[in-house]
C-alpha positions in Angstrom: -16.5 33.0 6.3 -13.5 30.9 5.2 -9.9 33.0 5.7 -8.1 33.4 2.6 -4.5 35.4 1.4 -4.4 38.2 -0.7 -0.9 37.5 -3.0 0.7 40.6 -3.1 1.2 40.6 -7.2 -1.7 38.8 -8.7 -4.3 39.9 -5.8 -6.4 36.8 -6.1 -7.1 35.1 -2.5 -5.4 31.9 -1.7 -5.9 29.3 1.3 -2.2 28.9 0.4 0.6 30.5 -1.7 3.6 28.5 -1.9 1.5 26.2 -5.3 -0.2 29.7 -6.6 3.8 31.4 -6.7 5.5 28.7 -8.3 3.1 27.9 -10.8 1.9 31.5 -11.8 4.2 33.5 -10.5 7.3 31.3 -11.4 9.1 32.0 -7.9 10.5 30.2 -4.9 9.2 30.5 -1.9 12.6 32.0 -1.3 12.6 34.5 -4.6 9.0 35.6 -3.0 10.2 36.4 1.0 12.5 38.4 -0.7 10.1 40.2 -1.7 7.3 40.0 0.7 9.1 39.0 4.0 6.9 38.0 6.6 3.8 37.7 4.1 2.7 34.6 4.8 2.1 31.5 2.7 -0.6 29.5 3.5 -4.0 30.2 6.3 -3.4 29.3 10.2 -6.6 26.6 8.6 -4.4 24.8 6.3 -1.2 24.9 8.5 -3.2 22.8 11.2 -4.9 20.2 8.9 -1.5 20.3 7.5 0.0 19.2 11.3 -2.9 16.4 11.5 -1.8 14.7 8.6 1.7 15.0 9.2 1.2 13.3 12.5 -1.2 11.0 10.8 1.2 9.8 8.4 4.3 9.5 11.4 1.7 7.4 13.0 1.2 5.4 10.6 4.7 5.0 9.7 5.4 4.4 13.5 3.2 1.3 14.0 4.3 -0.1 10.2 8.4 0.2 11.6 6.7 -1.6 14.8 5.7 -4.6 13.7 8.5 -5.1 10.4 10.8 -5.0 14.3 7.8 -7.7 14.9 8.0 -10.0 11.8 10.6 -8.8 10.1 8.4 -8.4 7.2 
């Protein structure tokens, strides 16, 4: 079964609370953490996928930069 985080404000379950708390409850991350310190905003699986995407993005930028240095384009 997929791991989900329960929103402490409404009880709905999500993989990622960041957008939900902003759109449904009008709270920034900072405001949310003041009210609910230590509550995670995303599941470990979501965090892992985000990390992998960030790594791939950084690799792509590095390759583009290398190409720019070599060709000037």
